[in-house]
C-alpha positions as CSV (number, residue, x, y, z in Angstrom):
1,M,0.2,-0.1,-0.1
2,Q,2.7,2.5,0.7
3,D,4.7,1.8,-3.0
4,Q,1.0,2.7,-4.1
5,N,1.1,5.5,-2.1
6,K,4.5,6.7,-3.2
7,E,4.0,5.9,-6.7
8,S,0.8,8.2,-6.7
9,N,3.0,11.0,-5.1
10,N,5.5,11.1,-7.6
11,R,3.1,10.8,-10.7
12,Q,3.2,14.3,-12.6
13,A,-0.4,15.3,-14.0
14,V,-0.7,15.9,-17.3
15,R,-1.4,19.2,-18.6
16,R,1.2,20.0,-21.2
17,V,1.4,17.8,-24.2
18,V,4.1,18.6,-26.8
19,I,3.2,16.9,-30.1
20,C,6.7,16.3,-32.0
21,G,6.3,16.6,-35.9
22,G,3.2,17.6,-38.0
23,G,2.1,15.7,-41.6
24,T,-0.5,13.0,-41.5
25,A,0.5,11.7,-38.6
26,G,1.0,14.9,-35.9
27,W,-2.0,16.4,-37.0
28,M,-4.5,13.8,-36.6
29,V,-3.0,13.3,-33.0
30,A,-3.9,17.2,-32.6
31,A,-7.0,16.9,-33.9
32,G,-7.8,13.6,-31.5
33,I,-6.3,15.0,-28.8
34,A,-8.0,18.5,-28.9
35,K,-11.4,17.4,-29.5
36,V,-11.6,15.1,-26.2
37,L,-9.8,17.0,-24.3
38,G,-8.4,20.0,-25.4
39,K,-10.5,22.3,-22.9
40,R,-8.1,21.0,-20.0
41,L,-4.8,21.1,-21.6
42,D,-2.1,23.1,-23.3
43,I,-1.1,21.3,-26.8
44,K,1.5,22.6,-28.8
45,L,2.5,20.8,-31.8
46,I,5.7,21.8,-33.5
47,E,7.2,21.3,-37.2
48,S,9.0,22.4,-40.2
49,D,8.3,23.9,-43.1
50,E,11.6,23.1,-43.8
51,I,11.4,19.1,-43.3
52,G,9.0,17.4,-45.7
53,T,6.8,14.3,-45.1
54,V,6.4,10.9,-46.2
55,G,3.0,12.1,-47.5
56,V,2.3,8.8,-49.5
57,G,-0.7,7.2,-47.3
58,E,-3.3,8.2,-49.6
59,A,-5.6,5.0,-49.6
60,T,-7.3,4.8,-46.6
61,I,-9.9,2.2,-45.1
62,P,-13.3,2.0,-43.5
63,T,-12.5,2.4,-40.3
64,L,-11.4,6.5,-40.5
65,M,-14.8,7.3,-40.9
66,N,-15.1,6.4,-37.2
67,F,-12.7,8.9,-36.6
68,H,-14.1,11.4,-38.9
69,N,-17.7,10.6,-37.1
70,L,-15.3,11.3,-33.4
71,L,-14.0,14.7,-34.7
72,E,-17.7,15.4,-36.1
73,I,-16.2,15.8,-39.9
74,N,-18.6,17.1,-42.8
75,E,-18.1,14.5,-45.3
76,Q,-18.4,16.8,-48.1
77,E,-16.4,19.3,-47.2
78,F,-13.5,16.9,-46.2
79,M,-13.4,15.1,-49.6
80,A,-13.5,18.8,-51.5
81,E,-10.7,20.6,-49.0
82,T,-8.6,16.9,-50.2
83,Q,-9.8,16.2,-53.3
84,A,-11.0,12.7,-52.3
85,T,-12.5,9.9,-54.1
86,F,-14.3,7.0,-53.0
87,K,-12.6,3.7,-52.4
88,L,-14.2,0.6,-52.5
89,G,-11.3,-2.0,-52.2
90,I,-7.9,-2.7,-53.7
91,S,-7.6,-4.5,-57.4
92,F,-4.5,-7.0,-57.0
93,E,-2.8,-7.6,-60.3
94,E,-0.9,-10.2,-61.3
95,W,-0.2,-11.2,-57.5
96,R,-1.2,-15.0,-57.8
97,N,0.6,-15.0,-61.2
98,V,1.0,-13.6,-64.2
99,K,-2.2,-12.3,-65.6
100,E,-4.1,-13.2,-62.9
101,N,-6.3,-10.6,-60.8
102,Y,-8.9,-10.5,-58.0
103,I,-10.0,-7.9,-55.9
104,H,-9.8,-7.7,-52.1
105,S,-13.1,-5.5,-51.1
106,F,-15.0,-4.1,-48.7
107,G,-18.0,-4.9,-47.1
108,F,-19.4,-8.3,-46.7
109,T,-19.9,-11.6,-49.3
110,G,-23.2,-13.6,-49.3
111,V,-25.4,-14.4,-46.2
112,D,-23.6,-16.2,-43.4
113,H,-25.7,-19.0,-41.3
114,W,-24.5,-18.8,-37.5
115,T,-22.6,-22.1,-37.8
116,A,-20.7,-21.7,-41.0
117,G,-20.0,-18.9,-42.8
118,F,-21.0,-17.9,-46.5
119,Q,-18.0,-19.3,-48.0
120,H,-19.0,-23.2,-47.0
121,F,-22.2,-22.5,-49.1
122,W,-20.4,-21.2,-52.1
123,H,-17.9,-23.9,-51.7
124,K,-20.6,-26.7,-51.8
125,G,-22.0,-24.5,-54.8
126,V,-18.4,-24.6,-56.8
127,E,-18.5,-28.6,-56.4
128,R,-22.1,-28.9,-57.8
129,G,-21.6,-26.5,-60.3
130,L,-24.0,-23.8,-59.0
131,A,-21.8,-21.4,-58.1
132,S,-19.9,-18.7,-59.8
133,D,-16.9,-16.5,-59.2
134,Y,-16.8,-15.9,-55.3
135,G,-17.1,-11.9,-55.6
136,D,-20.3,-11.8,-57.7
137,Y,-22.1,-12.2,-54.3
138,C,-20.9,-9.0,-52.8
139,L,-22.3,-5.7,-53.9
140,E,-19.2,-3.0,-52.6
141,L,-16.7,-5.8,-55.2
142,K,-19.0,-5.7,-58.6
143,A,-19.7,-2.2,-58.1
144,S,-15.8,-1.6,-58.0
145,L,-15.8,-3.4,-61.1
146,E,-17.8,-1.4,-63.3
147,H,-16.8,1.7,-61.6
148,R,-20.0,2.5,-59.9
149,F,-20.8,4.0,-56.3
150,A,-23.3,5.9,-54.5
151,H,-24.5,6.3,-50.5
152,L,-26.8,3.9,-50.2
153,P,-29.6,3.7,-47.5
154,N,-28.9,2.4,-43.8
155,N,-25.0,2.7,-44.7
156,G,-25.5,-0.1,-47.7
157,M,-22.1,0.7,-48.9
158,N,-18.9,0.0,-47.1
159,Y,-16.5,2.1,-48.4
160,A,-13.0,4.3,-47.9
161,Y,-11.0,7.5,-49.8
162,H,-8.4,8.0,-51.8
163,L,-7.4,11.5,-50.5
164,D,-4.4,14.1,-50.7
165,A,-2.2,13.4,-48.0
166,S,-0.6,16.8,-47.4
167,R,-4.5,18.7,-48.0
168,Y,-5.6,16.2,-45.2
169,A,-2.9,17.3,-42.6
170,K,-3.6,21.3,-43.6
171,Y,-7.5,20.7,-43.1
172,L,-7.1,18.6,-39.9
173,R,-4.8,21.8,-38.7
174,R,-7.7,24.3,-39.6
175,L,-10.0,22.4,-37.8
176,S,-7.4,21.9,-34.8
177,E,-6.2,25.2,-34.2
178,P,-9.6,26.8,-32.8
179,R,-10.1,24.0,-30.7
180,G,-6.5,25.0,-28.8
181,V,-4.0,23.8,-30.6
182,Q,-1.0,26.3,-31.4
183,R,1.9,25.3,-33.9
184,I,5.1,26.6,-33.4
185,E,7.0,26.5,-36.7
186,G,10.8,25.3,-35.9
187,K,13.2,22.2,-36.1
188,I,13.5,20.2,-33.2
189,V,17.4,19.8,-32.9
190,R,18.0,18.2,-29.2
191,Y,16.5,17.3,-26.2
192,T,16.5,17.5,-22.6
193,K,16.1,14.6,-19.8
194,H,14.7,14.2,-16.3
195,D,16.9,12.7,-13.5
196,G,15.0,9.5,-14.0
197,G,15.0,9.4,-18.0
198,D,11.8,10.4,-19.1
199,V,12.0,13.8,-21.8
200,R,11.7,17.1,-20.1
201,S,12.2,19.6,-23.4
202,I,12.8,19.5,-26.8
203,V,15.2,22.4,-28.3
204,L,14.6,24.2,-31.4
205,E,17.0,25.5,-33.7
206,S,16.2,28.8,-33.0
207,G,17.1,28.0,-29.2
208,R,13.8,28.0,-27.7
209,E,13.2,25.6,-25.2
210,I,9.5,23.6,-24.9
211,E,9.1,21.9,-21.8
212,G,5.6,18.9,-21.8
213,D,4.2,16.4,-19.1
214,L,3.8,14.2,-22.4
215,F,5.6,14.4,-25.8
216,I,3.9,12.5,-28.6
217,D,7.0,11.6,-31.1
218,C,5.7,12.3,-34.7
219,T,9.0,12.8,-36.4
220,G,8.9,10.1,-38.9
221,F,11.2,7.3,-39.7
222,R,14.0,9.8,-37.6
223,G,12.1,8.9,-34.2
224,L,13.9,11.5,-32.7
225,L,12.1,11.1,-29.3
226,I,11.4,7.0,-29.1
227,G,14.7,6.0,-30.4
228,D,17.3,8.3,-29.4
229,A,15.8,9.8,-26.3
230,M,14.1,6.5,-25.0
231,E,16.5,4.1,-27.0
232,E,13.5,2.0,-27.6
233,P,14.8,-0.5,-30.3
234,M,12.7,-2.0,-33.5
235,E,11.9,-5.9,-34.1
236,D,12.9,-6.0,-37.4
237,W,10.4,-8.3,-39.4
238,S,12.1,-7.9,-42.9
239,Q,13.0,-11.7,-42.8
240,W,9.1,-12.0,-44.0
241,L,8.6,-9.0,-45.6
242,F,11.4,-8.1,-48.1
243,C,10.5,-4.8,-49.8
244,D,12.7,-2.3,-48.2
245,R,12.1,1.0,-51.0
246,A,9.7,3.0,-52.4
247,I,9.5,5.4,-55.3
248,A,6.5,7.8,-55.3
249,V,5.5,10.3,-58.3
250,Q,2.4,12.6,-58.6
251,T,0.9,12.6,-62.1
252,E,-1.9,14.8,-63.7
253,A,-5.2,12.9,-64.0
254,V,-6.1,11.7,-67.3
255,A,-9.2,9.6,-67.1
256,D,-11.9,9.3,-64.9
257,A,-11.2,8.4,-61.4
258,I,-12.1,4.5,-60.0
259,P,-13.3,3.4,-56.8
260,L,-10.3,1.2,-56.7
261,T,-6.3,1.5,-55.7
262,R,-4.8,-0.5,-58.4
263,S,-1.6,-2.8,-56.7
264,M,-0.2,-4.1,-59.9
265,A,2.7,-6.8,-59.2
266,H,6.0,-6.6,-60.7
267,Q,9.2,-9.0,-60.7
268,A,10.9,-7.4,-57.3
269,G,7.1,-5.7,-55.4
270,W,4.6,-4.0,-56.6
271,Q,3.5,-0.3,-58.0
272,W,0.3,1.7,-56.8
273,R,-2.0,3.6,-58.5
274,I,-4.5,5.8,-56.3
275,P,-6.9,8.1,-58.2
276,L,-7.9,11.8,-56.6
277,Q,-9.8,14.3,-58.2
278,H,-7.0,16.7,-59.5
279,R,-4.1,13.9,-59.6
280,V,-2.8,10.4,-59.5
281,G,-0.6,9.1,-56.9
282,N,2.1,6.4,-58.1
283,G,4.6,4.5,-56.5
284,I,6.3,1.8,-56.9
285,V,7.2,-1.0,-53.7
286,Y,10.2,-3.2,-54.4
287,S,13.1,-5.4,-52.7
288,S,17.1,-3.7,-52.9
289,R,17.9,-7.0,-52.7
290,Y,16.4,-8.0,-56.0
291,L,15.9,-3.9,-57.7
292,D,18.1,-1.2,-58.0
293,D,17.0,2.5,-57.1
294,D,17.7,3.0,-60.9
295,T,15.7,0.1,-62.8
296,A,12.8,1.1,-60.2
297,R,12.7,4.7,-61.0
298,K,12.5,3.9,-64.9
299,Q,9.7,0.8,-64.3
300,L,7.7,3.1,-62.2
301,L,7.9,5.9,-64.9
302,A,7.4,3.5,-67.7
303,N,4.2,2.7,-66.0
304,V,2.6,5.8,-65.5
305,E,0.0,7.6,-67.1
306,G,-0.3,11.1,-67.9
307,R,2.8,14.5,-67.3
308,T,4.4,13.8,-63.9
309,L,4.2,16.7,-61.8
310,I,6.8,16.0,-59.0
311,E,10.8,14.4,-59.1
312,P,10.3,10.9,-58.0
313,R,11.8,10.5,-55.0
314,V,13.3,7.3,-53.0
315,I,12.0,6.3,-49.7
316,K,14.1,3.8,-47.9
317,F,12.4,2.0,-44.6
318,K,12.9,-1.7,-42.7
319,P,9.5,-3.8,-42.1
320,C,9.8,-3.2,-38.4
321,Q,7.9,-2.4,-35.3
322,R,9.0,-1.0,-31.7
323,K,9.1,-3.2,-29.1
324,Q,7.5,-0.6,-26.9
325,T,5.5,2.3,-28.8
326,W,4.5,4.1,-25.2
327,K,8.3,4.8,-23.2
328,G,8.1,6.7,-20.0
329,N,6.3,10.2,-21.4
330,V,7.1,9.1,-24.7
331,V,4.5,7.9,-27.0
332,A,5.6,7.0,-30.6
333,I,2.4,7.3,-33.2
334,G,3.1,7.1,-37.0
335,L,6.4,6.2,-38.8
336,S,8.5,6.5,-35.8
337,S,6.5,3.7,-34.1
338,G,7.3,1.3,-36.8
339,F,6.7,0.6,-40.3
340,L,5.3,-2.1,-42.3
341,E,4.4,-1.4,-46.2
342,P,1.4,0.4,-47.9
343,I,0.2,-2.7,-49.7
344,E,-3.2,-2.8,-47.3
345,S,-3.5,0.6,-46.6
346,T,-3.1,0.5,-42.9
347,S,-0.8,3.4,-42.3
348,I,-3.6,5.6,-41.5
349,H,-5.5,3.1,-39.7
350,L,-2.7,2.4,-37.6
351,I,-2.4,6.2,-36.6
352,Q,-6.4,7.0,-36.0
353,R,-6.2,3.8,-33.6
354,S,-2.9,5.2,-31.9
355,V,-5.3,8.3,-31.2
356,V,-8.3,6.7,-29.9
357,R,-6.5,3.9,-27.4
358,L,-3.9,6.5,-26.5
359,M,-7.6,8.6,-25.5
360,Q,-9.2,5.6,-24.0
361,M,-5.9,5.6,-21.8
362,F,-4.9,9.3,-21.6
363,P,-2.8,9.6,-18.3
364,S,-4.6,13.2,-17.0
365,D,-3.4,12.5,-13.1
366,G,-0.1,11.2,-14.2
367,V,1.9,8.4,-16.3
368,R,1.4,4.8,-15.1
369,Q,2.9,1.6,-15.7
370,T,-0.2,0.0,-15.8
371,D,-1.6,2.1,-18.8
372,I,2.1,2.0,-20.6
373,E,1.9,-2.2,-20.4
374,E,-1.8,-2.3,-21.6
375,Y,-1.5,-0.3,-24.2
376,N,1.5,-1.5,-25.6
377,A,0.3,-5.1,-25.6
378,Q,-2.9,-3.8,-27.7
379,C,-0.8,-2.1,-30.0
380,N,2.0,-5.2,-30.5
381,H,-1.2,-7.7,-31.0
382,E,-2.9,-5.4,-33.4
383,I,0.3,-5.2,-35.3
384,E,1.3,-8.8,-35.7
385,H,-2.3,-9.5,-37.5
386,I,-1.9,-7.2,-39.7
387,R,1.6,-8.1,-39.9
388,D,0.2,-11.6,-41.0
389,F,-1.9,-10.4,-43.1
390,I,0.2,-8.4,-45.3
391,I,2.8,-11.8,-45.5
392,L,-0.1,-13.6,-46.5
393,H,0.0,-11.3,-50.0
394,Y,3.1,-12.3,-50.7
395,H,3.8,-15.7,-49.5
396,V,1.0,-17.5,-51.4
397,N,1.8,-17.0,-55.0
398,N,2.2,-19.3,-57.7
399,R,4.4,-16.7,-59.8
400,T,8.3,-18.8,-61.1
401,D,8.9,-15.6,-63.5
402,S,11.5,-14.0,-60.5
403,Q,14.0,-15.0,-57.5
404,F,11.5,-12.7,-55.5
405,W,8.4,-14.2,-55.9
406,I,9.9,-18.0,-55.7
407,D,11.6,-16.8,-52.1
408,C,8.7,-15.1,-50.8
409,R,6.9,-18.5,-51.7
410,E,9.8,-20.8,-49.8
411,M,10.1,-18.2,-46.8
412,S,9.3,-19.8,-43.4
413,I,6.3,-17.6,-41.8
414,P,5.2,-17.1,-38.4
415,D,3.0,-19.7,-37.0
416,S,0.1,-17.4,-36.7
417,L,-0.2,-17.0,-39.8
418,K,0.2,-20.8,-40.8
419,H,-2.5,-21.7,-38.4
420,R,-4.6,-19.9,-40.4
421,L,-3.4,-20.8,-43.5
422,D,-3.9,-24.2,-42.5
423,L,-7.6,-24.2,-41.1
424,F,-8.6,-22.3,-44.3
425,R,-7.0,-24.9,-46.9
426,E,-8.5,-27.9,-44.6
427,T,-11.6,-26.9,-43.6
428,G,-12.8,-23.7,-45.0
429,R,-13.3,-21.8,-41.6
430,V,-11.9,-18.7,-40.6
431,F,-12.1,-17.2,-37.2
432,R,-11.3,-13.4,-36.2
433,V,-9.5,-12.6,-33.3
434,P,-10.9,-9.8,-30.9
435,N,-9.9,-6.6,-32.0
436,E,-8.3,-7.3,-35.0
437,L,-8.5,-5.3,-38.2
438,F,-9.1,-7.4,-40.9
439,A,-12.4,-9.2,-40.7
440,E,-13.3,-13.2,-42.0
441,N,-14.1,-11.5,-45.5
442,S,-10.9,-9.8,-46.1
443,W,-9.3,-12.7,-44.8
444,I,-11.3,-15.5,-47.2
445,Q,-11.0,-13.3,-50.4
446,V,-7.5,-12.7,-50.7
447,M,-6.8,-16.4,-49.8
448,L,-9.1,-17.2,-52.5
449,G,-7.3,-14.7,-54.6
450,Q,-4.1,-15.4,-53.8
451,G,-5.2,-19.1,-55.0
452,I,-6.2,-21.6,-51.7
453,M,-9.5,-23.4,-52.2
454,P,-10.3,-25.4,-49.6
455,R,-10.9,-28.7,-49.3
456,S,-14.0,-29.5,-47.4
457,H,-16.8,-27.4,-46.2
458,H,-19.0,-27.3,-43.0
459,Q,-21.6,-30.0,-42.9
460,T,-24.6,-27.2,-42.4
461,A,-24.0,-26.4,-46.4
462,D,-24.8,-30.0,-46.9
463,L,-28.1,-29.9,-45.5
464,M,-29.4,-27.9,-48.5
465,G,-30.3,-29.6,-51.6
466,D,-29.2,-28.6,-55.3
467,E,-32.4,-26.6,-56.3
468,E,-32.1,-24.9,-52.5
469,L,-28.4,-23.7,-52.9
470,K,-29.1,-22.9,-56.8
471,Q,-31.8,-20.4,-55.4
472,F,-29.9,-19.3,-52.5
473,L,-27.2,-18.2,-54.2
474,G,-29.0,-16.9,-57.5
475,N,-31.4,-14.4,-54.8
476,I,-27.6,-13.3,-53.6
477,K,-26.3,-12.5,-57.0
478,S,-29.3,-11.2,-58.4
479,K,-29.7,-8.5,-55.6
480,V,-26.5,-7.9,-56.1
481,D,-26.4,-6.9,-60.0
482,R,-30.2,-5.3,-59.6
483,T,-28.0,-2.7,-57.0
484,V,-25.3,-2.1,-59.2
485,V,-27.2,-1.4,-62.4
486,Q,-28.8,1.7,-60.7
487,L,-25.7,3.1,-59.6
488,P,-24.2,6.3,-61.4
489,T,-20.9,6.2,-62.2
490,H,-18.0,7.0,-59.5
491,Q,-16.8,10.1,-61.3
492,A,-20.2,11.8,-62.1
493,Y,-21.1,11.1,-58.4
494,V,-17.9,12.5,-57.3
495,Q,-18.2,15.7,-59.1
496,R,-21.7,16.2,-58.0
497,Y,-21.2,15.4,-54.4
498,C,-18.0,16.9,-53.7
499,G,-16.3,18.0,-56.4
500,R,-14.4,21.3,-56.8
501,A,-13.4,23.4,-59.8
502,E,-10.4,23.3,-59.7
503,S,-10.6,19.4,-59.6
504,V,-11.1,20.0,-63.7
505,K,-8.5,21.5,-64.5
506,A,-4.8,20.4,-64.8
507,A,-3.1,20.1,-61.5
């Protein structure tokens, strides 16, 4: 009891929050804290116009809407300000094999039974010659193929956004400053620490010193506070994720925007194409062990559409995660906490989840070790599930055209992923871990898309005779088809809903 009282007396109440770094991560943190606790805190955000941001996280997933609801963001205003378009999924092109494509879409496929998911009934239908492609029973997937979109009653269409990351940061800044966030221009050159090891202050190039009770490290790959000051190491995952380079370039929009992120595999990685209203985001992700920077740059530029608007730049990274993303009075959010790669558009989601988690455990009356441990445990579980999902895309493939894909297929994988793959291969079953990001349908779509066909299905599906099963599957497919044909084109809907005059001009 005395130890507990002593710990309580030694805790410093958190009133001064210092966010080190801007960009998407910094301003998402600022917006979240200011909305929830802004009236009780002194919030400062330090960023330098001289330091660029990575700024390539331009594709999102549906969970971003939860964050926007928290901030009470008007969707039309947000989309117009960030020149955003809608996203219904990701088109994976030539990942399974050359000239073989599939889509990982948002939403649900078919109708589940309480004992078994829809995939079991579909599998029985395939065996009996009664079922078409698995994606034919998913509204979002079929709409994306037809390049159609609309808001439907009762949230009947699951979607995310493609957005301009730089504009998004500026938009969040405009929300945050009226709620009490003070932006300070300056370059952080060093820090000072308390005797106990916590950070006391950061010092700017101008000589100004800024003290704080809680520091949020949004300094990107640099990890100034979590890495340098707190000496928290990274856990390297490059034995499973070979890609360690990306080159990004923006191009003018020369075609209608589609509601899909395109992910096009190549001999040593993949290339993205993200359509916005006013331009297109492009990039190539690759492994430096299999492809040099100059060749990758040429390959990227040979496979873009429209005039380039910026010089391509190489981004070096290592697939890794801090063992602790909260240590002492420093919380790392964004790239400073670790990075996998952009394949499933999870970067902004992880920032959002970190902000929400921090709000749930905010140390108003002082930092507790128990909060730190719980926060880190939740972060670690979440990132490991995402890591496994990303490894799946590379490991399960039939490509024989390059050593990169052969090595991905032959590498050892985490036991947690091996169990999921074995379970699906043998039984068709998929179980979602509590609080896991990707739902059963995401795992099913990618595992089927990458070439895994279950060897069996749940016996519940066998209770249906051929005629009943045919009618069950046919009704779902017909409902999807009827809805899709009534939707407007994505391009027309975006222009009517959130288009701005500048979006029709050359960027």
